[in-house]
N, C-alpha and C positions, 0 to 999 in steps of 0.2 A: 640376717645370715642364717639362721636356723631354717627360714622357710626356703631359701634358695638350695640348702643341703638336702632337704627332704624332696624338693622338686627333682633335683639332679638325680637322687637315688631311684625315685619312680621311673624316670626316663630310662635309666639303665637297666632296671628289671624288665621293663617293657621290651627293650631292645634284645635282651637274652632270650626272650620268648620266640625269637624267630630262628628257624633252622639255619637259613642263609639270607644275609642281608646284602643291599647294593644300594647305591645312590642312583635315584631316578631324577632326571632333570627335564626340563622342556618348556614350553612356551603356550600360553593360552591366548588365542585371538577370537575376534569377532567373525561369525560366519557371514555376517552381512557385508563388512568392508575390509575384513583382514587386519584390523588394527588391534594391537595388544590390549588386554584387559586386565588392569591392576585390581587387586583386592579380591581375586577368586579365591574361595576357600577349597583347599585340597586336604582331604583326610583319608586315613587308611579305614576302610570299611571294618566295623565291629571294634575299633579301638578308639582311644582319645588322641592318637598321634596325628598331627596335622600341620599345615603351613598355609601361607597365602602368597599369592603371585606379587611381584613387585610392581613398580610403576611401569615397567617394560613388558609385563605379562609373563616374566620367567620366575621359575621356582626351582627349588631343590629338596628333595625329601629322602630320607633313609628308610627303606622298607624291605619286607621279605619277598622272596620270588613268587610266592603264591598269594601275595596280597592283592587287594583290589582298591584302586584309587577313586575317591568320589570327589567330582568337580561340581561345586555349586556356587551360585551367585544370584542375588535378588534380581527377578525379571528375566533370567535366563534358565534354559532347561539344564536340570541337574543330569550328569553323565557319570557312569561308573564304568572304569577301564581296568582289566585284569593286567597285572604287570607282566607275568608270564616270561620273566627272565629279562625284559627290556630295559635298558638304562636311558632311553630316550624316549618320552611320550609327549607329543604335542597334541594339543586339543583344540578343535574349534567348536565354540558354543553359539547355539542358536537362542534367539529369543522364544519366550513361552508362547507357544502357537496361538493361544487365546489371550495371553497377557492378563488374565484375571488377577494375577497376584503382583502385577505391576502397580507401582506407585505413581499416583498422579498428584500434582500440586493443586490445591484448592486455596479458597481465600484464607489466609493466616493459617496454613497447615497443609498437611497431606493426607491421602486415603488411598486405601487399596482400591483399584479399579473395580474389583468384584463387588464391592459394597457402596459404589457411588450411586446415588439416586438422581442426580442431576445429568444434564447434557453437556459434557465436557470432551473437547477434541485435543488431542496431544500430537505434537511433532517433536521427535527426539532429534539429538545432534547428528545421529547417523543419516536421519532423512535430510537434514541441512547439508551435510558433507557431500551428499550425492549431487548437488548443484552448486555451481558458483554463484552463489546469491549476492547480489550487489547491494542489496538492503535486506534487513531481517524480515519485513513484511513479505517478501518475495517467497520465503520458506512456506507460507501458509496458502499460496495460491495453488488451488486444485488439489490440496491436500488435507483440507478441513471442510467437511460438508456443512453448508449453511453460512459460510464466510465467502463474500464475494470480494476479491482483490483485482482492481483495476489500475492500470498505469495512467498517471496524469499525462505523461508523454515519455518519449525515448531520449529526451535531453538528460546529460549526466546531472545526478543529483536530484532529479525531479522526484516528487513524492508520489506515494500511492494511496488510492482511496480505498479504505478498509470498511466494509460494512458486513455487520453480523445480523442475519436475518432480516434484511432489508433496511430501507430508511424509515426512521420513526419520528421525524420532526421537520419541519419548515424552517424555522428561524432559530432553533437551537442547534448546536454541533451533533454530527451524526457519526463521529468516529468513536471507536471503542476507547475504553480507559486502558492505558498501558501502565503495568506495575513492573518495575524491573528490580529484582531482588528485594521485593517489598516496597519499593518507593515508587509511588505515583509520579508518572512523568508527563510534563506538558511539552507541547511542540513537536510530538512525534518521536520516533526512535531511530532515525537516521544516523544519530551519533554512534550507534552501536556497531561492532564489528561482528558480522555474523558467524565468524570462526570462534568467538568467545561464548557462544549460546550452548548451554546444555540441554534445555528443554522449553518448549512453548506450549502453554496450555490456554485454550480459549473457553472461557465460561459463556455458553450460549443461552441458556435458559434463565428465567428470573430467579429460580431457587438457588442456582449456582452463584449468580452475580448479586444476590440481595444483600450478602454481607458487605458489600460495597455501596449499598443505598443509593444516595442521590447521584452517584458517579457511574452507576451500573446499568443505566437504560440501554446503551448502545453495545452491551457485551464488555466483557473484560478480557484483556490478553495478559497473562502472568508469564513473565520471561525469567528465566533461572540461568544465570552465568556459570560457567564451569569454575570448579575448585580443585585444588590439589588432593592427592590421595597418598596414604602412607607407604613409603618405599623411598628408594634412592631418588636422588634429582634426576629429572629427565629433561631434555632439551628437545624441542621438535621445531621444524620449519615447514611451513605450508605456503605454497605460492602458485601463481599462474600468470601466464602472458598471453594475450591474444590479440586479434585484430577484428574490427567491427566494420560493417558495410551496410548500406540500405539494402534490403531484401526486395525492393520494388521501386520502380519509376514508373509515373503517370504518363500516359500517351496524350501529348498535347500537339498542337498543329505546329509545323515548321514553317519557316520564313514564307515559302511559296504558298503553301495552303492557307496561311494567315492572310497574306494579301488577296487571295481570291475570295475568301469569305468575307473579308471587310469590304471589299468592292461590292459584292452580292448584298451585304447588310445596308451599305449606303444607297444603293439603287432602290432596295426595297423600302427605305425611308424616304424616298423622294429626292435623293442627292444624286451626285455624280461620282463615278468611281474614284478611289482615292489613289490607286495605284496604276500607273499607265502600263507597266509591263511587270505584272505580278510574278511571272515565271522567271524573272532574272535573279530573283532573291536567294535561290538555292535552299539550303537547309537552315541558314541562319544560326542564331545563338541558342544552344541548349542550356537554358538557364538553370535547370535542375543539376546538370553536371557542374556547374559553376558554383552551386550552393553547397551540394553534398561533398563531404570529407571522406574520401575513400581510403580504406585500410586504417582507420582510426585505431590507435592502440589503447589497450586496456590491461591493467596489472594490478595484482595484489600480493603482498608479501606479509607474512606473520611469524614471528619467533615467539614461542611460549616455553616458560621454564616452570616446572611444578615439582612438587615432592612434600616430604613431611615425615612425620612419625605419629605414634598413638596420641601424642599430646598436641602437636600442631601440624597443620596441614597448609600449604601455601600454593598460589598460582599467579604468575605475573606474564603479561604478554605485551607486546608491541605490534602494531600493524601499520601498513601504509598501503593506500589505495589510490590509484589514479586512472580516470577514464577521459578520453577525449571524445567529443561528440561527432557524430556522422554527419552534422550540419554545421556549416559556418567555422572552418578551421581557425582555430586560435581564438575563437570567441565563445565556444561552448565547451566547458571541461569542468571537472569536478575532482577535487583532491581531499583526502581525509587521512588524518593520522590519529590513532588510538592507542591509549595506555590503560592497562588494567592491573589492579593488584587486589586479589581476593586472598582472604586467610580466615582459618578457624583455629581457636585454642582451647583445648580441654584443660582447663587449670586444676580441677579435680573431679571427682564422679559427680559432684552436684552443681558445679558452676563451670560455665564455658562462655567465651565470648569471641567475637570476629568482626570482621567488616567486608564489605565490597566496594571497591573504588573504580570508577570509570571515568576517564577523560577523553575528550574528542576535541580535535581542531579541524575544521573544514574551510576550504577556499574554492571559490566557484566563479566562472564567467558564465552568462547565460544570454540567450537571444529571446526575442518575443516569439510566443508560440500559441497556436491554436486562436488566432485572432485575425479578422479581416482587415484590421487597421495596421498591418505592415510586418507581419511575421516573414521571415526569409523565404520559406516554402511557399507561403501564399503569394509573395511577390514574384517568386520563380514560376508559379503556375499561371499567373495573369499577365505578367510582362510580356509585351510583344517580342517575337523572335527576331525582329528585323534590326533592332538596336543592337549595336555591338557591346561587349563589355567594356573595352577600352578604345578610344579613338587613337590609332597608332599612326595615321597619316598626319604628318607635321602641319600641313596646310589646313585640314579640317580641324585639327587640334587647336590650332591658333585661332580659328574662326570661332570655335565654340567658347574658348576662354575669353575672347573679346566680348562675346555677347554675355557670357555668365562668368564673370571674374572669380566667383567663389565656388565654381564647379569643384568637385572632389577630384583628386588626382591621385595616381599611384606613386610608388617609390621613384619612378623614372621621370615624374613630372608630367605624365600623360593623363589627360582628363578620361574619366569614366564616361560611358555614353549616357546621353539624356534623351529619352523617348519623345518625339513630337507626336505621338499618337495617344498613348494612354496618359491618365492625369491621377489626380487625387493622391491616395497612399500608394499607388502602383508605381513604384520607382526602380531603378537599377539595383537590384538586391546586393550585388558586390560592392558598388559604392555606398550603400547604406550601411553595410557591414565595416566597410573601411573607417568610418566615423564612429562606430560603437565602441565605448569604453565603459563597461560597467561591471563591478566586482562585488562579491558578497563574501562575507566570512562569518564563521561561528565558532566561538568557544563554549565547551558545555562539560559541566562536571556533575556526575550523578553517583551518589555514594551513600552508604549507610553504616551505622556502628550499631551492634546489638549485643545484649548481654542476656543470659538465660540461667535461672537459679531453680533447681529442683528442691523445693523446700520440704516436701514430703514424697513418699515413694510414687504417689500418682498425681502430684501437683507440681506444675511448672509455672515459673513467672518468667515473662519475656519482655524487654523493653528495647524498642528499636527506634533510632533517630536517624532520619533520612534528609538528604539535600538534593535539590535539583537547582543548579546554578548556571545561568547561561548568560553569554555576552554576544550580541550578534550586530550586524551592521552592514552597510553597504555605501560605495561611493561610486560616482560616475561623472563623466564630463562629455561635453560636445562642442566640437569646433564651429567655426564659421564655415557654413557650406551651403550649396545649392544643389539640390537632386531634381526638383522640378517646380512648377509655378506654385504649387501649394505646399511644397516641402522645402523650406529654406530657413536660414538663420544667420543674421548679420552680426553676431557677436559670440565670443567664447562663453562657455557657461559651465557650472559645476553644480553637483548636488552630494550631500553627505548626509547619512543618518546613522545613529548609534542607539542600541537598546540594551538593557539588562533586566533580568528576572531572577528573583531570589525565592524559591519556593522550599519551605521546611515542613516535614511531616514527623511527628512524635507519635508512636503507637505503643500501647502497653496491653499485653493480654495475660490472662490466667487460664491455664488448661488443666482440666482434671480428666483422668482416663482409668477406667477400672473394668476388669473382666471378672464376672462372677460365675464361679463354678463352670467355667469354660462354655457358658451358655449366654449370658447377658453381657453385652459389650457397650459400655456407655462413655461417651466423650462429651464434656461440656467446655465451651469457650466463652469467656467474658472479656471485653476489652473497650477501649476508647482511644480515639484518634483526635489529635489536634494538628490542624494543617493551616498554614499560612502562606500566602502568595504575594508578592508585590514586585513592581518593577516600573520602569519608565523608558520613554523614547524621546530623543531629541534629534531634530533635523533641520535641514534648510537648504536653500539654493541661492546662487548668486552668479552674476554676469560680470563681463569685462575683464578677464584675464588677458594681460597684455600680450603674452606668447602663449600659445596653446601647448601644454605639456601635461598629459594624463597623470604623471608622477607628482605634479604640483597641485594637488586637488584640495587646496586649503581656502578658506574663507579670506584670509588676509592677502592672498595673492590676487583674488579678483577685486577689481578697483571700483565697480560701479555699486556705489552705496545704496542708491535709491532701488536698486534691483533685489537687495538682500530680503529674502523671505525666510523667517525662522519659525519653527513651531515645536511644540513639546507636549507630552501628556503623560500621565502616570496611572497606575491601576493597583488595586489593593483588594484583597479578598481573605476570608478565614472561614474555617469550617470546624465545628465541634460535632463529634460522633460518639455514641455509645452503641455497642453492639454485642449480641450473644447468639450462640449457636449449640443446639443439642443434636448428637448423633446417637442413634440406638440401633443396635444389631442383635437379633436372636439367633444364635447358632449361624451367623452370616447366611441367614435365610430370609428372615422378615426385617426389613430396614426402614427406618424413619430419620428424617432430619427437619429440624424447625430452625429458622433464623429470623431474627429481628433485628433491626437498626433504626436509631433514631439520629437524624442529622440536623444541625442548625447551621445555616448557611446566610453570610453577609450579602449574598447576591440578590436576595429576595426581600420582598416588602415587610415591614415591621409587623404586618398583621398575618403573615404566612411564613416566618422565618425558620420555623421547626415543622419536621414532618416524620412520621414512622413508616417504615417500609419492611413488611413481613413476608415470609415465604414457607411453604411446606412442601415436602417431597417423601415419597415412599417407594419402596421396592420390594419385590417378591422374586426370590431366586428359587424358581420352580426345579431346577435340576438337582436342588438339594433335598426334594421331597422323596419319600420312599417310593411313590408310584413312578418316578422316573430314574430311580437308581438303576445302574448297570445298562442304561441305554447305550448301544454301540452307535447310534446316529446322533442323537442330541446330547452333547456333553456339557453344555452350559446354556442356560436360559434364564433370563432375568426380565421382568417386566417392570416398569417404573412410571410414575407420574409425578408430576410437579406443577405447583402454582405460586406465583409471587408477584410483587411489585418492586420496581426500580424506579429511581428518579432520574431526572436530566438536568444538571446545572450548568451546562456548557452555554452560558450567556454572558453578555457584557458585565462587568462588576457593578456598574450603576444603572442597570437597565430599569429598575424600579422607580428611580428618582428623576427629577428634572435638572439636569446639569445647566450651568451659566455659561453662555457662550459671550465672548468679548468683541466679536466682529461687528456689532450693531452700531449704527449711527443715527443720531437723533437731532431734531430741529428744535431750538429753543428761542424765544423772542420774536421780534418783528423782523429781524434781518435774516431769519431762516439759515442761520449758520448750523452746519453739520458738526455735532460733538460726538466723539466716541463714547460708547456706552456698552453696557452688558444686559443680556436678557436671557430667560430660560429657553433652551434648545428644543424641548419637547414637554408634553404633559405627564406628569408622574403617576404612578400606579401603586399606591401602598399595599394593595391586595395581591401584586403579583407573586405567583408561587410555582412550584415545581410543574414540569411536565411529568406525568406519571404513566409509567409503562407497565400495563399488567399482562403477564403472559401465563398461559397454560401449555404444558408440555406432557406427551404421552409417547414413550418409547420402550424399545426392547433391545436386548443384547442377547446374541444367539451365537454359539459355537458348535459345529457339527464334524463329524467323522474324525474324532480324536483332536477336534478343535482346529483342524486345519482350515476350515472355512470360518470365517467370522463376519457377523452382520450386527451393524448397529443403525437402527431405524428410529426416526423422531418425527412426530406430527406437533405443529405449534400453532397457537393463536396468540398474536402479539398485538395488543390494543393500545394506543396511545391516547391517553385523555388529558384534558386541560392543555392542549398543545397551544403553544404561544404563536399568536397571530397579531398583526397590526390592527388596533382597534379602529372601526369605520367612524370617522369624525368629519364634520363639514369643513370644507376648505377654507372658509372665513375664519376659523379658529386661529389661523396663521402659525401655529407651532406644529412640530412633528408629532405624529400620533403615538402613544404609548403602546406598548406590548401588554396584550391581555390573554387570559387563559381561555380561549373560546372554541379551539379545534379539536378534532379527533382524527385518528389515522389508524388503519388496520393493515397488518401484515400477517398473512397465512401461508403455510406450506410444510414442506417436509424435507428432511435431511436423511442421507442413506450413505453409509460407509460399508464396503464389502470388500474382504481380502482373503487371499488364499496363500498359505506358506506350505511348502513341502520339500523334501529332499529326495530327489530321483538320482540314484547312483552318487555320482561325485557332483551333481548339479544342485544347488540350492536356489528355489524359486520363492520370490516374494512380490506378490501383485496386490494392489490396493486400488479400488475404484470408488470415487466420491460422487455423489449426485445430489443436487438440491433443486427444488421447485419453490418458487415464491410468487405470491400474487399480492399486489399492493393496491390500497384504495384510500384515497382521502375521503373521509366520512362527513366531516364538518369543517366549514371554514369560519362561520360566525359572523359574515358581513352579508349586506342585503343581496349582492349580486351572486354570491356562492362561488366566486372564483378569485384567484390572484394572478395578475399579469407576470409572466415569467421572462425568459431571455428574448432579446431583440437581435436582429441582424441587418447590416447594411446601413447606408446612409439615411434612409427612409425610416429606420428603426423599426421595421417589420416585426411583430410579435411572432415567435416561432415555437414558444412553449407556454403552457398554462397550468396552473394548479386550480382543480375544480372539483367540487363535491361529487362523489359518485364515480370519479375517474382515477387512474393511476397518477403518481406523483411526476409533476414536470413532462406530461405528454405533449407531443408535437402538435401544434396547432396551426391550421391553415386550410386552403381551399382543396376540395377534391377536384379531380378533372376526369374528362370522358373523351380522351383522344384528341385529334387534330381535326380542326374544319377543313374539309378536302376541296370544296368548291364553293363558287359564289352562291349557289342556291342554298347551300347548307349554312353558309355565313348569314345570308339574309334571314333565314328562319330563326337563327339563333339570336340575331340582333333585335329581330321583331318580337320575339317571345320575352327576352330578357332585358331589353333597352340598352344594348351594347353597341360597340363600333367595331367589331371585329372584321377581319378579311381572312380570305383563304390562307391557310397555314398557320393561323393563330391557335391557341390552346382552347379547347371548350371546358369551361368551368361549370361546376354542377351547382345547381340551385338547391342547396340542402334543405332550406326551410320552406320550399315551395311557395314563396311569395311573389313569384313572377319577375325577379330582378336578382342579378348577381351584385351583392354588397358584402360589406364586413360581416353581416349577419349570417352568412352562409358558411364562415369559417368554423371548423370542427375538428375532432380528433383525427389526425392522420398517420399517427404512430406512437410507439411507446419505447422510450430508451431503456427501460430496465429489463434484463434477461428473464424470462420465465425460468429457464433452465441453466445451471452452471454444472460443470463436471470436470473431472481430472482422473487420469489413469497412470499410475506408476507400475513399471514392470522392472523388477531387480532380478538379475542372474549372478550366480558365483559358480565358477568352475575352477577348481585347483587355485592357481595364483591369479585368474582372470575374473574381473567383475564387470558387469554391464548394467547400466540403468537407463531407462527410457521413461520420460514424463511427457505426457499430452494434456492439454487443457483447452477448453472450449466453452461457448455460450450459445444458446438458440432462444429464439422468442423475443429478441429485442430489435430495434430499429436505429438507424443512423440518419441524421439529417446533414446532407452534404451541402455546407455553406462555404466551401473551399474556393469556389469559381464565382468570381464577381461580373455576373451577367447584367448586373444592374448598371455597370460602369461602360460607357461607350469605348469600344476599341480594345477591351480586355481580351486576352487570348482564350480559346475554347479547347477542350479536350477533342480528341478526334472523333468522339460520338457525333459531333456536329456534321461530320461527313455523311451522316444518315438522315439528315434534316429533311424537312418537307421542302420540295422544289417544285411540286405540281401535284395534281390529283393523283392519289394512289401511291406517292413516293414514300411517306412516312405517316404512322398513326402515333408515334411517340416522340418525336423531336420537332418542335415548331420551326417555322421559318426563321431567319436571321434578319435583323433590322436595326437601324440606329434610331428609328422612331417608332417605338413599341407603344402604340396607343391602347392596345389591349393589356398591357402590363403582364406579359406572358411569365416575367420574372418573378412575380409575386409569390409568396410563401404558400407551397401547394404540395400535394403528394409526389410531384415530379422531382422533389429534392430528397424523398424518403426512400431509404433502401434498407434490405435485409443486414442486419449486424451479426448474423450467425458466423460462427467461425470455429475451427478446430486447430490447434497449433502444436506442433512439436517444440515444447518449450526448452526441453534439455535432452541431450543424447551424450552419454558418457561412458567411455571404455576405459578401464584401468588395469594395470598389471603390477602386482605385488612381487618383490623378489623372494625366493624361497629362503628358509631359514639358514641353509648352507652358505648361501651367498651373502646374507646380510651378517653372519658371524665372521666370514673372511673379511668383509669390509669393516668390522667392528662397529656396527650400528644395530639398531634393533628392528627398525622397520624402513622399508623404502618402497613407495608406490608411486608409479608414473601413470598419468592419465591424459586422454584427449576428450575434448568437450566441445558441443556445438549447441548454441542457445538460438531459439526462434529459428530453427532449422528449415521448417516448411510450414506454410499456413494455407489451409483450404477455407475459402470464403467467397462469397459472391458479390462482396463489396468491392468496388473499383477504386476506392480511395487509397491513401499511403497505408492506412493501417485500420483494421476494424475494432482494435482495443482502445476505446476512446471513453474516458469518464464523462458521463453526462450525455453522450451520444451525438454530440454537434462537432461536426468536423469543419473547422474553419482554416484548415491548414496544418493538421496535426503533426508534431515532430514524431516520426514513426520508431518503433523499436527496432534496433539494429539486429542484423544477423552476425552472430559472434563465433568465431573459431578460436579455441585456446588450447595450450598445453599446461600441464600442471604437475606438481610434485608434493608428496607428503613424505617428510624425512623425520625419523626419530632416532635420537642417540641415545 
């Protein structure tokens, strides 16, 4: 009570010191997006009087008329505003133009950006909010140099391929380690709601990631979710609704064109015309229109409640997301619901604890994609346009059902059309979708509990227990059906699979920090981690459901006991780690960091179960030196260098040992009876060890002209040693070959981030350009041939990619071509020289090895799927209540193998490029003749399938308007922003397929990214 009296007395004395006082109030908002900023410190200059903004950014303070208010917040530019008799002062705060005092998250801690010696990229929540991201990883695309994000497809719920500074392995995982609120997460981060993210840091170099040891070889993505701030409780709603459409259709032959081309192909093959009156078919069926789902809806809704006081802070949120696909209406969709509850509690000055809990439930339906074996779009491109979607004529329908009683019918009982021309997997895509019933679901919980104790002034103990628990599964069914002569089923069938994974992580750290004489800044970190992962999968299939009902997808409902096929497997792994890190800074000028981690993993052989991963990094802030002091041009300059080693343990849990399989059958005795038995499935390798990624990084950070211009440049040399490859063993061994540490791979390149921030009058400008260059080379395979066979295509299993020493990973493999044989003389000369049987109009293949014949030995590198350059450009503008954001992203230097058209199958449809085919001498030098008897194998894998994959795309365009303070006060709300957004608005590319953004570079009928228009609102009470 005595302390309260003294404090009250001092406040009264200070108050009497002002000649005239008044209450000043206002709101502090972000200059980037207009959102309120809680926790801003407002002080009266030259006094100890002050306050902070509440959770809505509002404040109230009593000051004198001649006072000056000082507004400050970590990471934002401090502002001084004279009161001058005003009673309402609203302030818009900008980020520090250089951001050198910005705090970034590093492994097991935080650091000021100005003293970071590694290569770390950061994306803030304000960057995430500028785009309606469907997945958290999308926030990194084009915004983080050195990080390549490629969509696996445009199907709702489809994953993204994330690579940090290239591909580092052939047989181990290549995705980065995701750490969410300190918890390592398996299986991706699609469970996260992007609206819950506070920041994302990407640890790109070995020195930054070395603290994660055997899990840091592919980079580390640290995700921090939002938490509450001191102040009154606030409630916010963020939501949007939009429509999606395909941004492109391919030009394929209509029915008349198809009939003309097929007649020509039949005649060229020595046959008779197929269609007697090809011009009578008109346009026919547009299968793309039948498969695409136009105006597919997408929506997201989130409610967040947060608040707290100096002792406790909390945040809870709930979100719902739903996306319908632009392909296969009713069969391609994704739905996700998330819950989050985060809290921090300061029990005393020396002890605090808290938690971060996140739960997600998702459900989806999906179609086959990017496969030549029956994806809806692949079938739409290759299905003949003469066959109708549905046979509506009653006589024709009756005849079809008489011939094919199991033909698929629509709700009216009308049969879907069955093509008499195309075969194999090319069937009526609408009929195939009508019998598709496959659903997926996932429940996932990721959370942690932590406690932190300050035992001495400079020493902190922290213990964190985290859990990553997931349950997922799928079930499907297929009725009796007939699609064509090779696609039919005489029974009802069902499948079901369920899985669970339980991953636990317990970490303990002790941190010592001390600053001596305002000169020597030391931080020491020691810690250990115990990680355990286990799970199992069970599933099966069965036939004979008496009546087909997708909702009755149970094993006991299916009656055919002999058809029952059950399976199951389990996994288990553990990791024990000890680590330490030292940070030293001399006057924030000379910087050094050293890290070491020892990991012991159950995934590796008993002879190599433990490994040590060290790293070192140093920096020199030249702008702190006397010889650069006072420079009006260079305001910040830091050079840095790092070296380190990381491991890669993304392999199967039992890869080093020989598992026992029970599928073998043996004969005993004279009667040769087959007896069930068990046998080893592969050869063991007790010496199996980590892949080690050794990386050197040299970089610099620059700030120019009052730090309005920022540059961050890095060069890296990233070498994978002891890369896992399959051991070369003779076929007579009989078992599968073991994994061995025989390979090497090299990635080199540079990353660059360039930004400019300025305020011109009432306009705030924020631009950022990211550029990355990458060169990949497989240096060593470890087998006698020096190569590994890659992807194949088509029924012949043509090899189209290869992994080979001295070449980039998974380069395109095939024949080179040199135009079209124009006349009989050219054909005769070609056949005589190379022993072929080509005719005019056939492709001229190149004898690459000059052995006088065209053979498999002439196949060579014909393209590279990996982009040499990736880049992104963000432009943000704010004017009064208006905000504008433009985001472009693109790649160059990569190729795409177009395998979406089945030229190897007779009577498959063509694109309209075939209209430029060779029909006589001089008519075409690029497109061969059409024929149903292709003795020259013009369709074989060659550079004719390879096209440039360069593109630049407007990924997002957003315009928003925030209501002024007077309007929000009248409405009794804190903030209201309304915006319109367009995604994938425009794409510039020379590629003629559906979409140039293809993971792996092989287009087998890719599900394209949708063009989306949406309206959204951000509302805070």
